[in-house]
C-alpha positions in Angstrom: -101.6 10.9 -49.8 -97.9 10.8 -50.9 -97.8 14.6 -50.8 -98.8 14.5 -47.1 -96.0 12.0 -46.3 -93.5 14.2 -48.1 -94.8 17.3 -46.3 -94.6 15.6 -43.0 -91.0 14.5 -43.8 -90.0 18.0 -44.7 -91.5 19.4 -41.5 -89.8 16.7 -39.5 -86.5 17.3 -41.2 -86.9 21.0 -40.7 -87.7 20.5 -37.0 -84.6 18.4 -36.5 -82.5 20.9 -38.3 -83.8 23.7 -36.1 -83.3 21.7 -33.0 -79.7 21.1 -34.0 -79.2 24.8 -34.8 -80.7 25.8 -31.4 -78.5 23.3 -29.6 -75.4 24.5 -31.3 -76.2 28.1 -30.7 -77.0 27.5 -27.1 -73.6 25.7 -26.6 -71.5 28.2 -28.4 -70.4 31.7 -27.6 -68.1 33.1 -25.0 -68.8 33.9 -21.5 -69.8 31.9 -18.5 -73.3 30.6 -18.8 -73.5 30.1 -15.0 -72.4 33.6 -14.2 -74.9 36.1 -12.9 -76.7 38.3 -15.4 -75.4 41.8 -15.4 -78.5 43.2 -17.0 -80.0 46.6 -16.1 -81.1 47.1 -12.5 -84.8 47.9 -12.3 -85.8 50.2 -9.5 -89.0 49.7 -7.7 -91.1 52.9 -7.8 -92.5 52.2 -4.3 -96.1 52.1 -3.3 -98.2 54.8 -4.9 -95.5 56.0 -7.2 -96.4 54.1 -10.4 -99.1 52.1 -12.0 -100.1 49.0 -10.1 -100.8 45.6 -11.5 -103.5 45.8 -14.1 -106.6 43.6 -13.6 -108.2 41.9 -16.6 -111.6 43.3 -17.7 -114.8 41.3 -17.8 -114.5 38.4 -20.2 -110.7 38.7 -20.5 -108.4 35.9 -19.4 -106.3 36.5 -16.3 -102.5 36.8 -16.3 -100.5 33.7 -17.1 -97.2 32.6 -15.9 -94.8 33.9 -18.6 -92.9 30.6 -18.5 -95.9 28.7 -19.7 -96.5 28.0 -23.3 -100.1 26.8 -23.5 -100.0 27.0 -27.3 -98.5 23.5 -27.6 -100.7 21.9 -24.9 -102.7 19.0 -26.2 -102.7 15.3 -27.2 -100.3 14.0 -29.9 -100.2 10.7 -31.7 -97.2 8.9 -33.1 -96.6 9.5 -36.8 -92.9 8.6 -37.2 -90.2 6.6 -35.6 -86.8 7.6 -37.0 -87.6 7.2 -40.7 -90.4 4.7 -40.3 -94.2 4.8 -39.7 -96.2 3.2 -36.9 -96.9 -0.4 -37.7 -93.6 -0.9 -39.6 -90.8 -3.0 -38.1 -88.1 -0.6 -36.9 -84.5 -1.4 -35.8 -83.7 0.7 -32.8 -79.9 1.2 -32.4 -77.6 3.3 -30.3 -75.5 6.1 -32.0 -72.5 3.7 -32.1 -74.6 1.2 -34.2 -75.2 -1.4 -31.4 -78.7 -2.7 -32.0 -81.2 -2.3 -29.1 -84.0 -4.3 -30.7 -86.4 -4.8 -33.6 -89.8 -3.3 -32.7 -93.2 -2.4 -34.2 -94.7 0.7 -32.6 -98.4 1.1 -32.4 -100.3 4.2 -33.6 -102.0 4.2 -30.2 -98.7 5.6 -28.8 -99.3 9.1 -27.5 -97.8 12.1 -26.0 -99.8 14.5 -23.8 -98.6 18.0 -23.0 -100.7 20.1 -20.5 -100.8 23.8 -19.9 -99.0 23.4 -16.6 -96.0 22.1 -18.6 -96.2 18.5 -17.6 -96.1 15.6 -20.0 -97.2 12.0 -20.2 -95.6 9.6 -22.8 -97.2 6.3 -23.5 -95.1 4.2 -25.9 -96.9 1.0 -27.1 -95.0 -1.4 -29.1 -94.3 -5.1 -29.7 -91.3 -7.3 -30.6 -93.8 -9.4 -32.6 -94.0 -11.9 -29.6 -95.0 -9.7 -26.7 -97.0 -6.5 -26.4 -94.9 -4.0 -24.5 -95.5 -0.5 -23.0 -93.1 2.2 -21.8 -94.6 5.0 -19.8 -92.8 8.2 -18.9 -93.9 11.4 -17.3 -92.5 14.7 -15.9 -92.1 18.3 -16.9 -91.2 20.2 -20.0 -89.8 23.7 -20.5 -89.5 26.0 -23.5 -85.9 26.5 -24.6 -86.4 29.2 -27.3 -87.7 29.5 -30.8 -86.4 30.1 -34.2 -88.0 30.0 -37.6 -91.4 29.0 -36.3 -90.0 26.1 -34.3 -90.0 25.8 -30.5 -87.2 24.0 -28.7 -88.3 22.0 -25.6 -86.5 20.2 -22.8 -88.3 17.4 -21.1 -87.3 16.2 -17.6 -88.5 12.7 -16.7 -89.8 12.2 -13.1 -90.1 8.5 -14.0 -86.5 7.9 -15.1 -84.6 10.9 -13.8 -83.2 11.9 -17.2 -83.8 14.6 -19.7 -84.3 14.8 -23.4 -84.8 17.4 -26.1 -87.6 18.1 -28.5 -88.6 20.5 -31.2 -92.2 21.6 -31.9 -93.3 23.0 -35.3 -96.6 23.1 -37.2 -98.4 20.8 -34.8 -95.6 18.2 -34.7 -93.4 17.5 -31.7 -90.3 15.5 -32.4 -88.5 14.1 -29.3 -85.0 12.7 -29.2 -85.4 9.9 -26.7 -83.2 7.5 -24.9 -85.3 4.3 -25.5 -82.9 1.9 -23.8 -82.0 4.1 -20.8 -78.3 4.0 -21.3 -77.9 7.8 -21.2 -77.7 8.3 -25.0 -80.5 9.5 -27.1 -81.1 6.8 -29.7 -84.6 7.3 -31.2 -86.6 10.2 -32.7 -90.3 9.9 -32.2 -92.5 12.4 -34.0 -96.0 13.1 -32.8 -98.8 14.9 -34.6 -101.3 17.0 -32.6 -104.9 15.6 -32.7 -108.0 17.7 -32.2 -108.1 21.5 -31.8 
């Protein structure tokens, strides 16, 4: 069992490193990221002058929206909060060190990602006096991939904010603003369940 914990920590650390690398590479470089793309102009061959859309054969799936990544769709359960496991008492603090609270997160906490790129997050936790729950929902988009990791951006319809995540080897690690002050303060790692 200790080997699995070490392996999960390595994957989690690798996922965070990849997320940081993707973020830095997305923020660097010259040029105006809001400028129009000067890519090649594709000419339409017109009706009857080229192959039309190909239809799938019998038993083959139909075309999918290229923006969708159905490979990460599924249900995930909480396996790590910052450097702690569910059931352990965790101090949640802002990046400047100001403590938000001392909480114990339940392993019933879940993250659901569906093929239409919507998410539902159900954080269940306690302050050892009261059972608490935080629910969030919205959309997620693929931001790019590197080294087997997939960068994701989540947009909350519940709170109107956005947060980043990295998916690798069946684990999705989200960098979440737990107290809603506009700064990400907690990393929640979720392991995919089922097939």
